[in-house]
C-alpha angles and dihedrals in degrees: 000000000000122000125206094271091060096248121127115247125211115257114240115260109252095218097055120100090205104176099014094139095165092058086048092052091048091052092047091049092047094050090049092047092049090055096035096242129139107248088227087071091065092062095054127084091253107141102180113138097252095047090043092053094047091050094045088048092051088050091050096049091048091053090046089052090055105262114140120245090249094054091044091049091052094051091055096035093245136119118269088241088059088058090053092052091043090059095050090048090051091051092050093049094048092052089056101040118041091195091062089047091054092049090051094050092045092054097039092047088065094060104028139038108250116205119214108237 
């Protein structure tokens, strides 16, 4: 695909949900319901461990479901680079704590197909 400047642009990936805001909202609601937290708490500047984990997990599951970092960030009123950092933090915590990893897989499994590796 060529744009007006003559440079080639990458074709969109077919497996990405890009701007599927409704899917993102469902994921956020599900994660909040799982941890019994009102969704409005995720949009605040609250940085307690429990709220930060739920927010980061929401970002991670949205990304796993194919939403872009930009779309995920806009849903949670955060920068796309925050989404990238949150995903890494979730992975690190899941490696250290098996109960968190189980929660992550349980929630993510409701929205995406997980392949056994």
